[in-house]
C-alpha positions as CSV (number, residue, x, y, z in Angstrom):
1,X,0.1,-0.1,-0.1
2,X,1.0,3.5,-0.6
3,X,3.1,5.0,2.4
4,X,4.7,8.5,2.8
5,X,6.6,9.5,5.9
6,X,8.1,12.7,6.3
7,X,11.0,13.7,8.6
8,X,13.4,16.7,9.4
9,X,11.0,18.7,11.3
10,X,12.0,20.6,14.3
11,X,12.2,24.2,15.8
12,X,14.3,27.0,14.0
13,X,14.9,30.3,14.5
14,X,13.4,33.0,12.2
15,X,15.9,33.4,9.1
16,X,16.8,29.6,9.7
17,X,16.9,26.4,7.6
18,X,15.5,23.1,7.7
19,X,15.4,20.3,4.9
20,X,12.3,18.1,5.4
21,X,12.2,14.6,3.6
22,X,10.1,12.0,2.4
23,X,10.2,8.5,2.1
24,X,7.8,6.7,-0.4
25,X,6.7,3.0,-1.0
26,X,3.9,1.1,-2.4
27,X,3.6,2.6,-5.7
28,X,6.0,3.7,-8.7
29,X,7.5,6.6,-7.2
30,X,9.2,7.8,-10.5
31,X,5.8,7.9,-12.2
32,X,3.9,10.5,-9.9
33,X,4.1,14.1,-9.2
34,X,4.6,14.9,-5.9
35,X,3.3,17.6,-3.6
36,X,4.0,19.3,0.1
37,X,0.9,20.7,1.9
38,X,1.4,22.6,5.2
39,X,-1.4,23.2,7.8
40,X,-0.9,25.7,10.7
41,X,-2.9,25.7,13.7
42,X,-6.3,26.7,13.3
43,X,-6.4,26.8,9.7
44,X,-7.3,24.7,6.7
45,X,-4.4,22.6,4.9
46,X,-2.4,24.7,2.2
47,X,-0.5,24.0,-0.8
48,X,3.0,24.5,-0.8
49,X,5.0,23.0,-4.0
50,X,4.8,20.7,-6.4
51,X,7.4,18.5,-8.7
52,X,7.1,16.8,-11.7
53,X,7.8,13.1,-11.8
54,X,10.7,13.9,-13.7
55,X,11.6,16.7,-11.6
56,X,11.3,19.5,-14.2
57,X,8.8,22.4,-13.5
58,X,8.4,22.8,-10.0
59,X,5.7,25.0,-8.7
60,X,5.2,27.0,-5.5
61,X,2.8,28.8,-3.3
62,X,3.3,32.6,-3.5
63,X,4.0,32.5,0.1
64,X,7.2,30.3,0.1
65,X,8.5,31.5,-3.5
66,X,12.4,32.1,-3.4
67,X,12.7,30.5,0.1
68,X,11.8,26.8,-0.7
69,X,12.9,24.6,-3.2
70,X,11.4,21.0,-3.8
71,X,13.1,18.4,-5.0
72,X,13.4,14.7,-5.3
73,X,15.9,11.9,-5.8
74,X,13.8,8.6,-8.0
75,X,16.5,6.6,-7.0
76,X,15.5,7.0,-3.1
77,X,12.2,7.0,-3.5
78,X,12.2,10.5,-1.6
79,X,11.2,13.8,-2.1
80,X,12.8,16.9,-0.5
81,X,11.9,20.4,1.0
82,X,14.7,22.7,1.5
83,X,13.3,25.8,3.7
84,X,15.2,28.6,4.0
85,X,14.9,32.1,5.5
86,X,12.2,30.8,7.8
87,X,9.4,32.9,9.1
88,X,6.9,32.5,12.4
89,X,4.2,32.1,10.0
90,X,5.8,29.2,8.3
91,X,5.1,27.2,11.5
92,X,2.7,24.5,10.7
93,X,2.9,20.6,10.2
94,X,4.1,19.8,6.7
95,X,3.0,16.8,4.7
96,X,4.1,15.0,1.4
97,X,1.3,14.3,-0.7
98,X,0.6,11.8,-4.0
99,X,-2.4,11.6,-6.1
100,X,-2.4,7.9,-7.0
101,X,-4.9,6.1,-8.7
102,X,-7.4,8.9,-8.1
103,X,-7.1,9.1,-4.6
104,X,-4.6,11.1,-2.7
105,X,-2.7,10.1,0.0
106,X,-1.0,12.0,2.9
107,X,1.8,11.1,5.2
108,X,1.7,11.8,9.2
109,X,3.2,15.0,8.8
110,X,6.2,16.5,10.7
111,X,6.0,19.6,12.7
112,X,8.2,22.5,11.9
113,X,8.1,25.6,14.5
114,X,9.8,29.0,13.5
115,X,10.2,31.0,16.9
116,X,12.9,32.9,18.6
């Protein structure tokens, strides 16, 4: 079955950086676009970034453009989210996601807290 496992979250000061990872299994990873979403306390889950199956034309939410970079390693079945210049408003649980056979799958999420 499809499994997505995020890691790499934590507490970071404003202006700092973190790299999130998402290990995927249960499907042909290299055949699917992968996405990152986030959900802040009291808010709805929101889109962050997407990377196509070949790692080409990535796309970002305006709120993270120029600060976050999504990448993937198809040999390792892993997608990454490099986050830089972090702001307190980036505090959220971050999820990776895949749309597989018309169903969207989610990982368990990893907490990112940006605070001094």
